[in-house]
C-alpha positions in Angstrom: -21.7 40.8 8.6 -18.6 41.6 10.1 -17.9 38.0 9.4 -18.9 38.5 6.1 -16.8 41.6 5.1 -13.8 39.5 7.3 -14.1 37.0 5.4 -14.2 38.9 2.4 -11.3 40.4 3.0 -9.1 37.0 3.6 -10.4 35.7 0.7 -9.4 39.0 -1.3 -5.7 38.4 0.4 -5.5 35.1 -0.5 -5.9 35.7 -4.2 -4.1 38.6 -4.6 -0.8 38.0 -7.3 2.1 37.5 -5.5 5.5 36.9 -7.2 6.7 33.5 -6.9 9.6 33.2 -4.4 13.2 33.4 -5.8 15.1 30.1 -7.3 11.3 28.3 -7.9 11.3 28.5 -11.7 15.2 26.7 -11.4 14.3 24.5 -8.8 10.7 23.4 -11.0 13.6 23.4 -14.1 16.1 21.0 -12.1 13.1 19.0 -10.9 11.8 18.4 -14.5 15.3 17.7 -15.8 15.9 15.4 -13.4 12.7 13.1 -14.2 13.4 13.7 -17.7 16.9 12.6 -18.4 17.7 10.0 -20.2 18.2 6.9 -17.2 21.7 4.5 -17.4 20.5 1.3 -19.7 21.7 0.0 -16.8 19.4 1.5 -13.8 16.0 0.6 -16.9 17.5 -3.1 -17.5 17.9 -3.6 -13.7 14.6 -2.8 -12.6 13.0 -4.9 -15.3 15.0 -7.5 -14.1 14.8 -7.3 -11.0 10.7 -7.9 -12.0 11.8 -10.8 -13.6 13.2 -12.4 -11.1 10.9 -12.0 -8.5 8.3 -13.7 -10.8 10.6 -16.1 -12.0 11.5 -16.9 -8.1 7.5 -16.5 -7.2 6.7 -19.6 -10.2 9.6 -21.7 -9.2 8.5 -21.7 -5.7 4.8 -22.9 -7.0 6.6 -25.5 -8.9 9.4 -27.2 -6.3 6.3 -26.9 -4.1 3.7 -29.0 -6.5 7.1 -31.3 -7.5 7.0 -32.0 -3.4 3.1 -32.7 -3.1 3.3 -34.8 -6.0 6.8 -36.7 -5.0 5.2 -37.5 -1.7 1.8 -38.4 -3.2 4.1 -40.6 -5.5 6.3 -42.3 -2.5 2.7 -42.8 -0.6 1.1 -44.4 -3.2 4.0 -46.6 -3.6 4.1 -47.9 0.2 0.5 -48.6 -0.4 0.6 -50.6 -2.9 3.9 -52.4 -1.5 1.8 -53.0 1.5 -1.5 -54.5 -0.1 1.2 -56.5 -2.6 2.7 -57.7 0.9 -1.0 -58.8 2.3 -1.6 -60.2 -0.9 1.8 -62.6 -0.7 0.4 -63.6 3.1 -2.7 -64.7 2.1 -1.4 -66.9 -0.9 0.6 -68.5 1.6 -2.1 -69.0 3.9 -4.0 -70.6 1.2 -1.2 -72.6 0.1 -0.9 -74.2 4.1 -4.5 -74.8 3.4 -4.6 -76.1 0.8 -1.4 -78.3 1.9 -3.4 -79.5 4.2 -6.6 -80.8 2.4 -4.7 -82.1 0.4 -2.9 -84.1 2.4 -6.2 -85.2 4.1 -7.4 -86.3 0.9 -4.2 -88.6 0.8 -4.2 -89.9 3.7 -8.3 -90.4 3.3 -7.5 -92.0 -0.5 -4.6 -94.5 1.4 -7.6 -95.6 4.0 -10.2 -96.1 1.4 -7.6 -98.2 -0.7 
């Protein structure tokens, strides 16, 4: 049981009361004072301002991206609409030309028939 005795002795040594190192209380009080010291308004405002600025930039980036996407879709829609318009105009020209031929043949047929 010497191992157990060694353990007990080490435990007692670890739990013995020892005086605090010199200057410990002063260091603790200085750190406490630093943490609880009133910060200048601009330091507090600065942190909050940076957070708000970062959030604003994120929102602006999202909105800008959405706006660009909307614009790209709008341009594509206009391009497709213009292409459809051109197809309709081409179809109307072809139809008009075909109707002119038919009308000419009918007129020729009427002249031959009279």
